[in-house]
N, CA and C atoms of all chains as a GROMACS GRO file, in nm:
protein
  597
    1MET      N    1   0.712  -1.582  -1.119
    1MET     CA    2   0.853  -1.544  -1.100
    1MET      C    3   0.932  -1.664  -1.048
    2ASP      N    4   1.039  -1.697  -1.120
    2ASP     CA    5   1.110  -1.821  -1.086
    2ASP      C    6   1.173  -1.819  -0.948
    3SER      N    7   1.230  -1.706  -0.910
    3SER     CA    8   1.308  -1.705  -0.787
    3SER      C    9   1.220  -1.718  -0.663
    4PHE      N   10   1.088  -1.707  -0.679
    4PHE     CA   11   0.998  -1.726  -0.565
    4PHE      C   12   1.007  -1.868  -0.512
    5LYS      N   13   1.027  -1.964  -0.605
    5LYS     CA   14   1.032  -2.105  -0.564
    5LYS      C   15   1.149  -2.133  -0.471
    6ASN      N   16   1.257  -2.053  -0.487
    6ASN     CA   17   1.378  -2.081  -0.411
    6ASN      C   18   1.373  -2.029  -0.268
    7ILE      N   19   1.271  -1.949  -0.238
    7ILE     CA   20   1.264  -1.891  -0.103
    7ILE      C   21   1.216  -1.997  -0.005
    8PRO      N   22   1.286  -2.008   0.110
    8PRO     CA   23   1.237  -2.100   0.213
    8PRO      C   24   1.099  -2.059   0.263
    9GLU      N   25   1.018  -2.159   0.302
    9GLU     CA   26   0.878  -2.136   0.340
    9GLU      C   27   0.860  -2.022   0.440
   10TYR      N   28   0.949  -2.022   0.542
   10TYR     CA   29   0.928  -1.925   0.652
   10TYR      C   30   0.951  -1.780   0.606
   11GLN      N   31   1.010  -1.765   0.488
   11GLN     CA   32   1.037  -1.629   0.439
   11GLN      C   33   0.938  -1.584   0.333
   12LYS      N   34   0.849  -1.675   0.292
   12LYS     CA   35   0.758  -1.641   0.183
   12LYS      C   36   0.663  -1.530   0.221
   13ALA      N   37   0.617  -1.530   0.347
   13ALA     CA   38   0.526  -1.425   0.393
   13ALA      C   39   0.593  -1.289   0.385
   14GLU      N   40   0.722  -1.286   0.424
   14GLU     CA   41   0.797  -1.160   0.418
   14GLU      C   42   0.804  -1.109   0.274
   15PHE      N   43   0.827  -1.202   0.183
   15PHE     CA   44   0.835  -1.163   0.043
   15PHE      C   45   0.703  -1.105  -0.007
   16LEU      N   46   0.594  -1.169   0.032
   16LEU     CA   47   0.462  -1.122  -0.012
   16LEU      C   48   0.431  -0.985   0.046
   17ARG      N   49   0.476  -0.961   0.172
   17ARG     CA   50   0.459  -0.827   0.230
   17ARG      C   51   0.539  -0.725   0.149
   18HIS      N   52   0.660  -0.766   0.110
   18HIS     CA   53   0.746  -0.678   0.031
   18HIS      C   54   0.679  -0.642  -0.101
   19LEU      N   55   0.617  -0.743  -0.163
   19LEU     CA   56   0.546  -0.721  -0.289
   19LEU      C   57   0.432  -0.621  -0.270
   20GLU      N   58   0.360  -0.637  -0.160
   20GLU     CA   59   0.246  -0.549  -0.132
   20GLU      C   60   0.294  -0.405  -0.114
   21ASP      N   61   0.402  -0.386  -0.035
   21ASP     CA   62   0.458  -0.252  -0.016
   21ASP      C   63   0.501  -0.192  -0.149
   22GLN      N   64   0.563  -0.277  -0.228
   22GLN     CA   65   0.612  -0.233  -0.358
   22GLN      C   66   0.497  -0.186  -0.447
   23GLN      N   67   0.385  -0.259  -0.444
   23GLN     CA   68   0.269  -0.222  -0.525
   23GLN      C   69   0.217  -0.084  -0.485
   24ILE      N   70   0.212  -0.060  -0.353
   24ILE     CA   71   0.163   0.069  -0.304
   24ILE      C   72   0.252   0.182  -0.353
   25LYS      N   73   0.384   0.165  -0.332
   25LYS     CA   74   0.478   0.268  -0.376
   25LYS      C   75   0.466   0.291  -0.525
   26ASP      N   76   0.448   0.180  -0.598
   26ASP     CA   77   0.446   0.192  -0.743
   26ASP      C   78   0.321   0.263  -0.793
   27SER      N   79   0.209   0.242  -0.726
   27SER     CA   80   0.087   0.315  -0.764
   27SER      C   81   0.108   0.465  -0.752
   28LEU      N   82   0.171   0.507  -0.644
   28LEU     CA   83   0.196   0.649  -0.623
   28LEU      C   84   0.295   0.703  -0.725
   29ARG      N   85   0.398   0.622  -0.752
   29ARG     CA   86   0.496   0.663  -0.852
   29ARG      C   87   0.430   0.677  -0.989
   30MET      N   88   0.340   0.583  -1.019
   30MET     CA   89   0.271   0.585  -1.148
   30MET      C   90   0.187   0.711  -1.160
   31TYR      N   91   0.124   0.750  -1.051
   31TYR     CA   92   0.044   0.872  -1.050
   31TYR      C   93   0.130   0.992  -1.088
   32ASN      N   94   0.246   1.005  -1.024
   32ASN     CA   95   0.335   1.117  -1.054
   32ASN      C   96   0.385   1.114  -1.198
   33THR      N   97   0.419   0.995  -1.243
   33THR     CA   98   0.466   0.980  -1.381
   33THR      C   99   0.358   1.020  -1.480
   34LEU      N  100   0.237   0.977  -1.452
   34LEU     CA  101   0.124   1.007  -1.539
   34LEU      C  102   0.100   1.157  -1.549
   35VAL      N  103   0.101   1.222  -1.434
   35VAL     CA  104   0.079   1.368  -1.433
   35VAL      C  105   0.185   1.437  -1.517
   36GLU      N  106   0.311   1.400  -1.493
   36GLU     CA  107   0.419   1.466  -1.567
   36GLU      C  108   0.408   1.440  -1.717
   37SER      N  109   0.381   1.314  -1.751
   37SER     CA  110   0.373   1.276  -1.891
   37SER      C  111   0.262   1.351  -1.963
   38CYS      N  112   0.144   1.356  -1.903
   38CYS     CA  113   0.032   1.422  -1.969
   38CYS      C  114   0.048   1.574  -1.969
   39PHE      N  115   0.109   1.627  -1.865
   39PHE     CA  116   0.136   1.771  -1.866
   39PHE      C  117   0.230   1.805  -1.980
   40ASP      N  118   0.336   1.727  -1.993
   40ASP     CA  119   0.433   1.745  -2.102
   40ASP      C  120   0.365   1.745  -2.238
   41LYS      N  121   0.273   1.651  -2.256
   41LYS     CA  122   0.212   1.634  -2.387
   41LYS      C  123   0.104   1.737  -2.414
   42CYS      N  124   0.036   1.781  -2.311
   42CYS     CA  125  -0.087   1.858  -2.332
   42CYS      C  126  -0.077   2.008  -2.302
   43VAL      N  127   0.007   2.042  -2.208
   43VAL     CA  128   0.006   2.180  -2.163
   43VAL      C  129   0.129   2.252  -2.216
   44HIS      N  130   0.104   2.357  -2.289
   44HIS     CA  131   0.216   2.431  -2.346
   44HIS      C  132   0.220   2.571  -2.290
   45VAL      N  133   0.302   2.587  -2.189
   45VAL     CA  134   0.318   2.718  -2.128
   45VAL      C  135   0.450   2.775  -2.175
   46GLY      N  136   0.447   2.899  -2.205
   46GLY     CA  137   0.574   2.956  -2.249
   46GLY      C  138   0.548   3.058  -2.358
   47TRP      N  139   0.651   3.100  -2.423
   47TRP     CA  140   0.637   3.206  -2.522
   47TRP      C  141   0.546   3.164  -2.637
   48ASN      N  142   0.548   3.034  -2.669
   48ASN     CA  143   0.462   2.988  -2.778
   48ASN      C  144   0.329   2.934  -2.730
   49GLY      N  145   0.312   2.928  -2.600
   49GLY     CA  146   0.193   2.860  -2.548
   49GLY      C  147   0.094   2.953  -2.483
   50SER      N  148   0.019   2.897  -2.391
   50SER     CA  149  -0.089   2.971  -2.329
   50SER      C  150  -0.038   3.050  -2.209
   51LEU      N  151   0.002   3.174  -2.236
   51LEU     CA  152   0.053   3.259  -2.129
   51LEU      C  153  -0.057   3.330  -2.053
   52ASN      N  154  -0.179   3.325  -2.111
   52ASN     CA  155  -0.281   3.419  -2.066
   52ASN      C  156  -0.338   3.395  -1.928
   53SER      N  157  -0.360   3.270  -1.893
   53SER     CA  158  -0.426   3.251  -1.763
   53SER      C  159  -0.358   3.143  -1.682
   54LYS      N  160  -0.391   3.143  -1.554
   54LYS     CA  161  -0.335   3.042  -1.465
   54LYS      C  162  -0.418   2.914  -1.470
   55GLN      N  163  -0.531   2.918  -1.539
   55GLN     CA  164  -0.616   2.801  -1.543
   55GLN      C  165  -0.591   2.722  -1.670
   56LEU      N  166  -0.615   2.593  -1.662
   56LEU     CA  167  -0.605   2.510  -1.781
   56LEU      C  168  -0.716   2.547  -1.878
   57THR      N  169  -0.681   2.554  -2.005
   57THR     CA  170  -0.785   2.581  -2.105
   57THR      C  171  -0.868   2.455  -2.126
   58GLY      N  172  -0.981   2.474  -2.198
   58GLY     CA  173  -1.069   2.360  -2.227
   58GLY      C  174  -0.997   2.253  -2.305
   59THR      N  175  -0.918   2.297  -2.403
   59THR     CA  176  -0.840   2.203  -2.484
   59THR      C  177  -0.742   2.125  -2.399
   60GLU      N  178  -0.672   2.198  -2.313
   60GLU     CA  179  -0.574   2.133  -2.227
   60GLU      C  180  -0.641   2.033  -2.134
   61THR      N  181  -0.757   2.070  -2.082
   61THR     CA  182  -0.827   1.982  -1.989
   61THR      C  183  -0.871   1.854  -2.056
   62SER      N  184  -0.930   1.867  -2.176
   62SER     CA  185  -0.976   1.745  -2.243
   62SER      C  186  -0.857   1.662  -2.290
   63CYS      N  187  -0.748   1.730  -2.325
   63CYS     CA  188  -0.627   1.658  -2.364
   63CYS      C  189  -0.576   1.576  -2.247
   64ILE      N  190  -0.570   1.637  -2.131
   64ILE     CA  191  -0.521   1.565  -2.012
   64ILE      C  192  -0.611   1.448  -1.979
   65SER      N  193  -0.741   1.470  -1.994
   65SER     CA  194  -0.836   1.363  -1.966
   65SER      C  195  -0.814   1.245  -2.062
   66ASN      N  196  -0.804   1.276  -2.190
   66ASN     CA  197  -0.781   1.171  -2.290
   66ASN      C  198  -0.646   1.103  -2.269
   67CYS      N  199  -0.548   1.185  -2.239
   67CYS     CA  200  -0.413   1.134  -2.218
   67CYS      C  201  -0.412   1.032  -2.104
   68THR      N  202  -0.478   1.067  -1.995
   68THR     CA  203  -0.483   0.978  -1.880
   68THR      C  204  -0.550   0.845  -1.916
   69GLU      N  205  -0.663   0.855  -1.983
   69GLU     CA  206  -0.736   0.733  -2.022
   69GLU      C  207  -0.650   0.646  -2.113
   70LYS      N  208  -0.589   0.710  -2.211
   70LYS     CA  209  -0.505   0.636  -2.305
   70LYS      C  210  -0.390   0.568  -2.234
   71TYR      N  211  -0.329   0.639  -2.141
   71TYR     CA  212  -0.214   0.584  -2.071
   71TYR      C  213  -0.254   0.460  -1.991
   72MET      N  214  -0.370   0.468  -1.925
   72MET     CA  215  -0.417   0.354  -1.847
   72MET      C  216  -0.441   0.233  -1.938
   73LYS      N  217  -0.501   0.259  -2.054
   73LYS     CA  218  -0.527   0.150  -2.148
   73LYS      C  219  -0.397   0.094  -2.204
   74LEU      N  220  -0.303   0.185  -2.226
   74LEU     CA  221  -0.171   0.142  -2.274
   74LEU      C  222  -0.104   0.054  -2.169
   75THR      N  223  -0.114   0.093  -2.044
   75THR     CA  224  -0.053   0.016  -1.936
   75THR      C  225  -0.109  -0.126  -1.934
   76GLN      N  226  -0.240  -0.136  -1.951
   76GLN     CA  227  -0.304  -0.269  -1.955
   76GLN      C  228  -0.249  -0.352  -2.071
   77ARG      N  229  -0.241  -0.287  -2.187
   77ARG     CA  230  -0.199  -0.358  -2.306
   77ARG      C  231  -0.055  -0.406  -2.295
   78VAL      N  232   0.032  -0.318  -2.246
   78VAL     CA  233   0.173  -0.352  -2.228
   78VAL      C  234   0.186  -0.468  -2.129
   79GLY      N  235   0.108  -0.463  -2.021
   79GLY     CA  236   0.111  -0.570  -1.923
   79GLY      C  237   0.072  -0.703  -1.984
   80PHE      N  238  -0.028  -0.698  -2.069
   80PHE     CA  239  -0.073  -0.819  -2.138
   80PHE      C  240   0.036  -0.874  -2.228
   81ARG      N  241   0.102  -0.785  -2.303
   81ARG     CA  242   0.208  -0.829  -2.395
   81ARG      C  243   0.326  -0.886  -2.317
   82LEU      N  244   0.356  -0.826  -2.203
   82LEU     CA  245   0.466  -0.875  -2.119
   82LEU      C  246   0.439  -1.019  -2.074
   83THR      N  247   0.318  -1.043  -2.026
   83THR     CA  248   0.280  -1.177  -1.982
   83THR      C  249   0.289  -1.276  -2.097
   84GLU      N  250   0.240  -1.230  -2.213
   84GLU     CA  251   0.242  -1.313  -2.333
   84GLU      C  252   0.386  -1.348  -2.370
   85TYR      N  253   0.474  -1.247  -2.370
   85TYR     CA  254   0.614  -1.267  -2.405
   85TYR      C  255   0.681  -1.365  -2.310
   86GLN      N  256   0.655  -1.348  -2.181
   86GLN     CA  257   0.715  -1.437  -2.081
   86GLN      C  258   0.667  -1.580  -2.100
   87ALA      N  259   0.540  -1.596  -2.136
   87ALA     CA  260   0.485  -1.730  -2.160
   87ALA      C  261   0.554  -1.794  -2.280
   88LEU      N  262   0.577  -1.714  -2.384
   88LEU     CA  263   0.644  -1.764  -2.503
   88LEU      C  264   0.788  -1.806  -2.470
   89GLN      N  265   0.856  -1.724  -2.389
   89GLN     CA  266   0.993  -1.755  -2.350
   89GLN      C  267   0.997  -1.885  -2.271
   90ALA      N  268   0.900  -1.902  -2.182
   90ALA     CA  269   0.895  -2.023  -2.099
   90ALA      C  270   0.877  -2.147  -2.185
   91GLN      N  271   0.799  -2.133  -2.293
   91GLN     CA  272   0.777  -2.245  -2.384
   91GLN      C  273   0.905  -2.286  -2.455
   92LYS      N  274   0.988  -2.185  -2.485
   92LYS     CA  275   1.110  -2.213  -2.561
   92LYS      C  276   1.210  -2.293  -2.478
   93GLN      N  277   1.214  -2.266  -2.346
   93GLN     CA  278   1.308  -2.339  -2.260
   93GLN      C  279   1.248  -2.473  -2.225
   94PRO      N  280   1.318  -2.584  -2.252
   94PRO     CA  281   1.261  -2.715  -2.222
   94PRO      C  282   1.259  -2.744  -2.073
   95ASN      N  283   1.743  -2.540  -1.429
   95ASN     CA  284   1.641  -2.442  -1.388
   95ASN      C  285   1.698  -2.301  -1.379
   96ASN      N  286   1.831  -2.296  -1.362
   96ASN     CA  287   1.894  -2.164  -1.347
   96ASN      C  288   1.890  -2.083  -1.475
   97LYS      N  289   1.870  -2.153  -1.587
   97LYS     CA  290   1.865  -2.081  -1.713
   97LYS      C  291   1.746  -1.986  -1.718
   98ASN      N  292   1.637  -2.026  -1.652
   98ASN     CA  293   1.518  -1.942  -1.654
   98ASN      C  294   1.531  -1.820  -1.565
   99ASN      N  295   1.616  -1.831  -1.466
   99ASN     CA  296   1.630  -1.722  -1.371
   99ASN      C  297   1.735  -1.625  -1.422
  100LYS      N  298   1.689  -1.514  -1.480
  100LYS     CA  299   1.783  -1.422  -1.541
  100LYS      C  300   1.873  -1.356  -1.438
  101MET      N  301   1.824  -1.348  -1.316
  101MET     CA  302   1.904  -1.282  -1.212
  101MET      C  303   2.033  -1.358  -1.187
  102SER      N  304   2.035  -1.487  -1.217
  102SER     CA  305   2.157  -1.563  -1.192
  102SER      C  306   2.268  -1.524  -1.288
  103ASN      N  307   2.231  -1.449  -1.393
  103ASN     CA  308   2.336  -1.395  -1.478
  103ASN      C  309   2.419  -1.291  -1.407
  104PHE      N  310   2.354  -1.219  -1.316
  104PHE     CA  311   2.420  -1.106  -1.252
  104PHE      C  312   2.471  -1.138  -1.113
  105PHE      N  313   2.400  -1.223  -1.043
  105PHE     CA  314   2.447  -1.263  -0.910
  105PHE      C  315   2.494  -1.407  -0.918
  106GLY      N  316   2.579  -1.447  -0.826
  106GLY     CA  317   2.613  -1.588  -0.820
  106GLY      C  318   2.500  -1.660  -0.752
  107SER      N  319   2.481  -1.787  -0.782
  107SER     CA  320   2.385  -1.865  -0.705
  107SER      C  321   2.464  -1.969  -0.627
  108GLY      N  322   2.423  -1.997  -0.504
  108GLY     CA  323   2.499  -2.093  -0.424
  108GLY      C  324   2.539  -2.029  -0.293
  109PRO      N  325   2.622  -2.097  -0.219
  109PRO     CA  326   2.655  -2.051  -0.083
  109PRO      C  327   2.723  -1.915  -0.079
  110SER      N  328   2.796  -1.879  -0.186
  110SER     CA  329   2.866  -1.751  -0.181
  110SER      C  330   2.778  -1.636  -0.230
  111GLY      N  331   2.663  -1.668  -0.289
  111GLY     CA  332   2.578  -1.563  -0.344
  111GLY      C  333   2.480  -1.509  -0.243
  112PRO      N  334   2.400  -1.409  -0.285
  112PRO     CA  335   2.300  -1.353  -0.193
  112PRO      C  336   2.187  -1.452  -0.166
  113SER      N  337   2.112  -1.430  -0.056
  113SER     CA  338   2.006  -1.524  -0.017
  113SER      C  339   1.894  -1.524  -0.121
  114PRO      N  340   1.821  -1.636  -0.133
  114PRO     CA  341   1.711  -1.643  -0.230
  114PRO      C  342   1.607  -1.533  -0.208
  115LEU      N  343   1.586  -1.495  -0.083
  115LEU     CA  344   1.487  -1.390  -0.055
  115LEU      C  345   1.533  -1.257  -0.114
  116THR      N  346   1.662  -1.227  -0.096
  116THR     CA  347   1.719  -1.103  -0.151
  116THR      C  348   1.706  -1.101  -0.302
  117VAL      N  349   1.739  -1.215  -0.363
  117VAL     CA  350   1.731  -1.225  -0.509
  117VAL      C  351   1.587  -1.205  -0.556
  118ALA      N  352   1.494  -1.270  -0.486
  118ALA     CA  353   1.353  -1.260  -0.524
  118ALA      C  354   1.304  -1.116  -0.512
  119LYS      N  355   1.341  -1.049  -0.403
  119LYS     CA  356   1.301  -0.910  -0.384
  119LYS      C  357   1.358  -0.822  -0.494
  120ALA      N  358   1.486  -0.843  -0.523
  120ALA     CA  359   1.552  -0.763  -0.627
  120ALA      C  360   1.486  -0.787  -0.761
  121GLU      N  361   1.454  -0.914  -0.788
  121GLU     CA  362   1.392  -0.946  -0.916
  121GLU      C  363   1.255  -0.880  -0.929
  122ALA      N  364   1.178  -0.882  -0.820
  122ALA     CA  365   1.046  -0.818  -0.821
  122ALA      C  366   1.058  -0.669  -0.849
  123GLU      N  367   1.157  -0.605  -0.786
  123GLU     CA  368   1.175  -0.461  -0.805
  123GLU      C  369   1.221  -0.429  -0.946
  124ILE      N  370   1.314  -0.508  -0.996
  124ILE     CA  371   1.363  -0.486  -1.131
  124ILE      C  372   1.252  -0.504  -1.233
  125LEU      N  373   1.170  -0.607  -1.212
  125LEU     CA  374   1.059  -0.634  -1.303
  125LEU      C  375   0.962  -0.516  -1.308
  126MET      N  376   0.932  -0.463  -1.190
  126MET     CA  377   0.842  -0.349  -1.184
  126MET      C  378   0.903  -0.227  -1.249
  127ASP      N  379   1.032  -0.203  -1.221
  127ASP     CA  380   1.100  -0.090  -1.281
  127ASP      C  381   1.102  -0.103  -1.432
  128MET      N  382   1.131  -0.222  -1.480
  128MET     CA  383   1.134  -0.248  -1.623
  128MET      C  384   0.997  -0.220  -1.685
  129PHE      N  385   0.893  -0.268  -1.622
  129PHE     CA  386   0.757  -0.248  -1.672
  129PHE      C  387   0.724  -0.098  -1.681
  130ASN      N  388   0.762  -0.024  -1.578
  130ASN     CA  389   0.736   0.120  -1.578
  130ASN      C  390   0.809   0.191  -1.690
  131ARG      N  391   0.936   0.155  -1.708
  131ARG     CA  392   1.014   0.218  -1.814
  131ARG      C  393   0.958   0.184  -1.952
  132MET      N  394   0.922   0.056  -1.968
  132MET     CA  395   0.869   0.012  -2.098
  132MET      C  396   0.739   0.087  -2.129
  133THR      N  397   0.654   0.099  -2.028
  133THR     CA  398   0.526   0.167  -2.048
  133THR      C  399   0.548   0.313  -2.087
  134LEU      N  400   0.637   0.381  -2.015
  134LEU     CA  401   0.660   0.522  -2.043
  134LEU      C  402   0.722   0.541  -2.182
  135THR      N  403   0.822   0.458  -2.212
  135THR     CA  404   0.889   0.467  -2.341
  135THR      C  405   0.790   0.447  -2.456
  136CYS      N  406   0.708   0.343  -2.446
  136CYS     CA  407   0.613   0.314  -2.553
  136CYS      C  408   0.504   0.420  -2.561
  137SER      N  409   0.470   0.480  -2.448
  137SER     CA  410   0.369   0.586  -2.454
  137SER      C  411   0.427   0.706  -2.528
  138LYS      N  412   0.555   0.734  -2.508
  138LYS     CA  413   0.617   0.846  -2.578
  138LYS      C  414   0.626   0.819  -2.728
  139LYS      N  415   0.655   0.693  -2.762
  139LYS     CA  416   0.673   0.660  -2.904
  139LYS      C  417   0.542   0.642  -2.979
  140CYS      N  418   0.439   0.598  -2.909
  140CYS     CA  419   0.318   0.556  -2.978
  140CYS      C  420   0.197   0.648  -2.964
  141ILE      N  421   0.187   0.715  -2.851
  141ILE     CA  422   0.068   0.798  -2.831
  141ILE      C  423   0.104   0.943  -2.852
  142VAL      N  424   0.057   0.994  -2.965
  142VAL     CA  425   0.096   1.130  -3.002
  142VAL      C  426  -0.022   1.226  -2.997
  143THR      N  427  -0.141   1.178  -3.033
  143THR     CA  428  -0.258   1.266  -3.033
  143THR      C  429  -0.350   1.230  -2.918
  144HIS      N  430  -0.423   1.329  -2.870
  144HIS     CA  431  -0.515   1.306  -2.759
  144HIS      C  432  -0.652   1.363  -2.789
  145ASN      N  433  -0.707   1.326  -2.902
  145ASN     CA  434  -0.837   1.377  -2.942
  145ASN      C  435  -0.952   1.297  -2.885
  146GLU      N  436  -0.921   1.178  -2.835
  146GLU     CA  437  -1.026   1.090  -2.785
  146GLU      C  438  -0.967   1.003  -2.674
  147PRO      N  439  -1.054   0.949  -2.588
  147PRO     CA  440  -1.002   0.870  -2.476
  147PRO      C  441  -0.961   0.727  -2.512
  148ASP      N  442  -0.998   0.679  -2.631
  148ASP     CA  443  -0.964   0.541  -2.664
  148ASP      C  444  -0.836   0.534  -2.745
  149LEU      N  445  -0.770   0.418  -2.738
  149LEU     CA  446  -0.653   0.395  -2.821
  149LEU      C  447  -0.699   0.367  -2.964
  150THR      N  448  -0.632   0.427  -3.061
  150THR     CA  449  -0.666   0.397  -3.201
  150THR      C  450  -0.604   0.263  -3.239
  151VAL      N  451  -0.650   0.210  -3.352
  151VAL     CA  452  -0.597   0.082  -3.400
  151VAL      C  453  -0.447   0.093  -3.424
  152GLY      N  454  -0.406   0.204  -3.483
  152GLY     CA  455  -0.264   0.227  -3.508
  152GLY      C  456  -0.184   0.231  -3.382
  153GLU      N  457  -0.238   0.298  -3.282
  153GLU     CA  458  -0.167   0.307  -3.154
  153GLU      C  459  -0.155   0.170  -3.090
  154MET      N  460  -0.259   0.090  -3.098
  154MET     CA  461  -0.255  -0.044  -3.040
  154MET      C  462  -0.148  -0.129  -3.108
  155ALA      N  463  -0.144  -0.122  -3.241
  155ALA     CA  464  -0.042  -0.197  -3.314
  155ALA      C  465   0.097  -0.149  -3.273
  156CYS      N  466   0.112  -0.018  -3.263
  156CYS     CA  467   0.240   0.039  -3.223
  156CYS      C  468   0.282  -0.009  -3.085
  157ILE      N  469   0.186  -0.012  -2.991
  157ILE     CA  470   0.215  -0.056  -2.855
  157ILE      C  471   0.261  -0.201  -2.854
  158ASP      N  472   0.194  -0.284  -2.932
  158ASP     CA  473   0.233  -0.426  -2.939
  158ASP      C  474   0.375  -0.440  -2.990
  159ARG      N  475   0.404  -0.371  -3.099
  159ARG     CA  476   0.538  -0.378  -3.158
  159ARG      C  477   0.641  -0.326  -3.061
  160CYS      N  478   0.610  -0.212  -3.001
  160CYS     CA  479   0.703  -0.149  -2.907
  160CYS      C  480   0.735  -0.242  -2.790
  161SER      N  481   0.632  -0.304  -2.733
  161SER     CA  482   0.651  -0.392  -2.617
  161SER      C  483   0.743  -0.508  -2.652
  162TYR      N  484   0.714  -0.575  -2.763
  162TYR     CA  485   0.795  -0.690  -2.801
  162TYR      C  486   0.939  -0.651  -2.832
  163LYS      N  487   0.955  -0.541  -2.904
  163LYS     CA  488   1.091  -0.497  -2.937
  163LYS      C  489   1.169  -0.461  -2.812
  164TYR      N  490   1.101  -0.395  -2.719
  164TYR     CA  491   1.166  -0.355  -2.595
  164TYR      C  492   1.216  -0.478  -2.520
  165LEU      N  493   1.131  -0.580  -2.512
  165LEU     CA  494   1.168  -0.702  -2.438
  165LEU      C  495   1.281  -0.776  -2.508
  166GLU      N  496   1.277  -0.779  -2.640
  166GLU     CA  497   1.383  -0.844  -2.715
  166GLU      C  498   1.514  -0.769  -2.696
  167ALA      N  499   1.506  -0.637  -2.703
  167ALA     CA  500   1.625  -0.554  -2.682
  167ALA      C  501   1.683  -0.578  -2.543
  168GLN      N  502   1.595  -0.592  -2.446
  168GLN     CA  503   1.639  -0.615  -2.310
  168GLN      C  504   1.714  -0.748  -2.297
  169ASP      N  505   1.660  -0.852  -2.362
  169ASP     CA  506   1.727  -0.982  -2.361
  169ASP      C  507   1.865  -0.973  -2.422
  170LYS      N  508   1.872  -0.904  -2.536
  170LYS     CA  509   2.002  -0.890  -2.605
  170LYS      C  510   2.104  -0.820  -2.517
  171VAL      N  511   2.061  -0.709  -2.459
  171VAL     CA  512   2.152  -0.632  -2.374
  171VAL      C  513   2.196  -0.716  -2.255
  172GLY      N  514   2.103  -0.792  -2.198
  172GLY     CA  515   2.135  -0.878  -2.084
  172GLY      C  516   2.241  -0.980  -2.119
  173LYS      N  517   2.224  -1.043  -2.236
  173LYS     CA  518   2.321  -1.144  -2.279
  173LYS      C  519   2.458  -1.082  -2.304
  174LEU      N  520   2.459  -0.968  -2.371
  174LEU     CA  521   2.586  -0.901  -2.401
  174LEU      C  522   2.658  -0.862  -2.272
  175LEU      N  523   2.582  -0.811  -2.176
  175LEU     CA  524   2.640  -0.774  -2.047
  175LEU      C  525   2.702  -0.895  -1.978
  176ALA      N  526   2.627  -1.007  -1.977
  176ALA     CA  527   2.676  -1.128  -1.912
  176ALA      C  528   2.803  -1.178  -1.980
  177ASP      N  529   2.802  -1.177  -2.115
  177ASP     CA  530   2.921  -1.219  -2.191
  177ASP      C  531   3.041  -1.131  -2.157
  178PHE      N  532   3.014  -1.001  -2.149
  178PHE     CA  533   3.122  -0.907  -2.123
  178PHE      C  534   3.182  -0.931  -1.985
  179GLN      N  535   3.094  -0.955  -1.887
  179GLN     CA  536   3.144  -0.982  -1.752
  179GLN      C  537   3.224  -1.110  -1.746
  180GLU      N  538   3.179  -1.212  -1.822
  180GLU     CA  539   3.254  -1.337  -1.831
  180GLU      C  540   3.393  -1.311  -1.884
  181GLN      N  541   3.396  -1.230  -1.989
  181GLN     CA  542   3.524  -1.197  -2.054
  181GLN      C  543   3.618  -1.128  -1.956
  182LEU      N  544   3.563  -1.033  -1.879
  182LEU     CA  545   3.643  -0.961  -1.781
  182LEU      C  546   3.699  -1.057  -1.675
  183LYS      N  547   3.614  -1.149  -1.631
  183LYS     CA  548   3.657  -1.247  -1.530
  183LYS      C  549   3.772  -1.331  -1.581
  184ARG      N  550   3.758  -1.375  -1.708
  184ARG     CA  551   3.862  -1.459  -1.768
  184ARG      C  552   3.993  -1.382  -1.779
  185GLN      N  553   3.983  -1.256  -1.819
  185GLN     CA  554   4.103  -1.174  -1.831
  185GLN      C  555   4.171  -1.156  -1.695
  186GLU      N  556   4.087  -1.132  -1.595
  186GLU     CA  557   4.140  -1.111  -1.461
  186GLU      C  558   4.205  -1.238  -1.410
  187ALA      N  559   4.140  -1.352  -1.436
  187ALA     CA  560   4.196  -1.480  -1.392
  187ALA      C  561   4.329  -1.507  -1.461
  188ALA      N  562   4.339  -1.463  -1.586
  188ALA     CA  563   4.463  -1.484  -1.661
  188ALA      C  564   4.570  -1.382  -1.624
  189GLY      N  565   4.535  -1.291  -1.535
  189GLY     CA  566   4.633  -1.194  -1.490
  189GLY      C  567   4.648  -1.076  -1.583
  190LEU      N  568   4.557  -1.068  -1.682
  190LEU     CA  569   4.565  -0.955  -1.774
  190LEU      C  570   4.496  -0.834  -1.714
  191GLN      N  571   4.540  -0.718  -1.756
  191GLN     CA  572   4.475  -0.597  -1.709
  191GLN      C  573   4.337  -0.587  -1.772
  192SER      N  574   4.241  -0.547  -1.692
  192SER     CA  575   4.109  -0.524  -1.751
  192SER      C  576   4.056  -0.390  -1.706
  193TYR      N  577   4.001  -0.320  -1.798
  193TYR     CA  578   3.942  -0.191  -1.766
  193TYR      C  579   3.793  -0.206  -1.765
  194GLY      N  580   3.729  -0.137  -1.674
  194GLY     CA  581   3.584  -0.148  -1.669
  194GLY      C  582   3.536  -0.149  -1.525
  195PRO      N  583   3.406  -0.162  -1.504
  195PRO     CA  584   3.354  -0.160  -1.368
  195PRO      C  585   3.403  -0.280  -1.290
  196PRO      N  586   3.426  -0.264  -1.159
  196PRO     CA  587   3.476  -0.376  -1.077
  196PRO      C  588   3.372  -0.487  -1.069
  197ILE      N  589   3.420  -0.611  -1.071
  197ILE     CA  590   3.329  -0.725  -1.067
  197ILE      C  591   3.312  -0.766  -0.920
  198PRO      N  592   3.190  -0.777  -0.871
  198PRO     CA  593   3.172  -0.822  -0.732
  198PRO      C  594   3.218  -0.966  -0.716
  199LYS      N  595   3.288  -0.995  -0.604
  199LYS     CA  596   3.342  -1.130  -0.587
  199LYS      C  597   3.262  -1.210  -0.488
   0.00000   0.00000   0.00000
């Protein structure tokens, strides 16, 4: 990150603490996002869906499991592409 | 070097602008927010079936395309926004009326 270089030395530790806090919050946020996303995709409750029981069906459970795994792999892949894109952009600027 | 720092498009750099620490913190947060949005958007567009835990070849290709397009779109929007703000500043300096969000001074 370019703007890190501009921070005076005595403030760099504060910035790194901020990054750490941010990572923690983001992990929790990601958890909530993941649950909502996979529920949306996998669980169909309502007049057209599974009204019968309060428990997740076998299909819903395996769907959620697959959904979670796929999302994690997607997150990795997107992160990789982001780094790649940023590297390409850096090359373009002399 | 300021060309690489996209945040300088939105904030001023120099004595009248925010401190480098503030800018760095904001940039870190924006980057994370952007990554989260990109991930969610691409997951909605690319992952449709959940029959297996692995990504299919098609899904992987879709994710790659989606990521790059998203980033390119973001750059375009950023440039357009910066141009528009420049235009507003020029109009304001010329004493012309300008409609739109207030520009921080």
